[in-house]
C-alpha positions, 0 to 999 in steps of 0.5 A: 158456073163450071161445066165440069161436074163437081164431085160428091163425097160418094164420088171420093169414096168410089175413087178411093175404092177403085185406087185400092183395087188397082193397088192390089195388083200394081203394088207387086208390078215389076220395073218394066210395067211401071216404066212403060206406064211412066213413059207412056204418060210422058209421050201422051203429054207430048203428043197432045202438046198443042191442045194442052198448052192452049188450054192451060194458057187460057186458064192460067195466063202463063204464056205458051213459052212457060207452059211449053217448058213446063210440059217439057219438064213434066215429061222429063221427070216422068221419064226420069222416074221411069229410068230410076225404076228400071235401075232398081231404085224402087226395089232397093233392099238390104240383105243381112245374112244370119249370124250363128250364136246367141244375141246380140251378135247372133241373129236370124237372116233379115232382108230389109225391103220396101213396099208401096204404102198404098193409094195416095191422095194428090193435090194439084198446085195452082202455080204449076199446072203441068209439073205439080198437077195431075201427072206432076212429080207427086204422081210420077213418084207415087206411080214409080213406087207402085202406088195408085193415085187419086188426084184432087183437081185445082180450080185454077186450071180445072179444064186442063186437069180433066183433060190430062186425067182423061189422057192418062186413063187412055194410056192406063187402058191401052197398057191393060192396067186397072183404071183405078190406078189414076182417078180425079176428083174435083170440088172444094178443098174444105169438103172434097179435099178433106173427104179424100184425106179422111177416107180410110183406104187412102194411105198417104197425101201430098199437097202444094198450096197455102199454109191454111189449106195445108194445115187443115188437110194435115189436121184431117190426116192426123186426126184419122183413126189410122193417121197417114203421112201428109207431105205438104209444101206450104210457104216459104220466104226464101232469103237471099244474102248478099255479102259485101264481096259479092256486091263489089264483084258484080252487084249490078248484074246480081240486081238485074237477075234478082229482079227477074227472079222476084217477078218470074211467073208474077212471083207465083213460084214457091222459091220466089225471093221474099227478103233480101239481106243487104249490107249497110253502106254505099255498096248496099245503097247502090245495090238497092237502087239498081234492084229498085230500078230493075223492078220498076221496068219489070213486066208481069202478067195476070195472077193465076186466080182472083184469090191469089191476087186478093191475097197479094193485095192484102199482103202488100197493104199490110206491109204498107202499115209498118211504120219503119218500112220504107217503100221503094217500088209501090206503083199501083195498077191503073184502072183496068190493068190486070197484072200486078205491079212489083213491090219492093221496100226496105227496113233495118234489121232491128225493126224487121226482127221486131215486126213479126208480120214482115216474116210472113210470105206474101205470094206474088212479085214483092220482096223486102230489103233488110239492111244488116250491119254485119254477120251477127244481124244476118244470123239473127234474121235467119233465126227469126224467119222460120223454115224456108225451101231455100236460102241463097248466099252470095259471096261466101267463097272463103272458109272463114269463121263467119261464113261457116256460121252463116252456112250452118245457120242457113242449112238449119232453116232451109232444104236447099242452100244456094251459093250462086244464082237465084232460087227460082228454078228447081232442077229434077235430079237425084241430088235435089231436096225440095222441102225444109223445116216448117212452114216450108213443108210438113215433112222436112226429111222428104222431098217433092222434087227429084228422084228421092221423092220415091222414098215418101211412098215406100215403107220398110218391111224386114223379112225374117228367114224368108223362103227362097221364092220370096228372096228371089224377087230381089226387092219386088213386093209380093 
């Protein structure tokens, strides 16, 4: 039994009401107020690093090195959003002066501004207890936009969530801001999560998690009397395409790096490679053997939650029922061993295309090699797998007809296309886009990582013939 009190539906309503009241003043706050808050939150995380990392490691088994790095990333993105706010990113406006004469040429003075959307429901993710949790990117971007936030804690790092929320509220109180600016609710997603999304004072929701859970919340968001935006990041298989030229140049090196990417965080990254398209032939055979050998020696750790481990085992078992799938790395765990072994299998492109079960994500250290006979089969596989956060293409260095078609196909299904390296690792920067067509996300025009995430929580409003005092605010909401 948890030592933390589970929220009731009444608690959710109270948190939403407090967020609504806090929003009334914070929505019109200036850059200094918002940036000071964001920088204060970053400093509070760093000041309590030892306590937080120890607590996070006890709950997630991710290790101090990984968790310290993630805390650094979380503080970095909080300060990054603070800098963007100071530079005016939250207050960008379009001034369209009046033009005399009749329409359509003539028009009144219009200023297109953006205002905060309102209180945001933020759902913590299991696999990033700092960077996609209480003070993660969704919270940082919402606060930068001028919104209040109600966080739904994740059961996989419950103690950390409560501790970070309490520290955040210390910062809010120290800066004289309303405590309702950030609240935490805790309990089953089917009850507390749905109640949060359905509450009429919540005006947007951000979620990172399973397809099933995300679709349930998205349905609740759209079924409201006043539907709200639901920014869900759900599932992704992140295809990697190894073209012959890349294998000829550095196949062994790529195999080692790909094995590390597949097993990073025990495969519990949303950008973990799920399928690898490899050409038939000797070079492809050598690459597959090198990858299999690297995975056999790879180290993993305990998965984040029992539910995740169960899902991984079920997915791996389901793959094993496919008659055309050739198992390459299938070692099962010894009795008492808590860390899952990596899984790798291969199949021909035609058989992969015919088996829809193989097109679905298995969350964990597992991947399928799809052997392709040429550019046409690569395009067919990409067309069959649905939306993805990433597609990686190795070897498309020349502007050939085939490479142009490949880049076009990859861009049509993914939010990020890589030409070197590996998909795990998502930089927090202005040029980032972390999203993609469904099921990668429910809102592919938006990103959950990078400074463009501000746009999700700002709604355009046109001010027509506005009085001078309003224009003097230079995009800061009234």
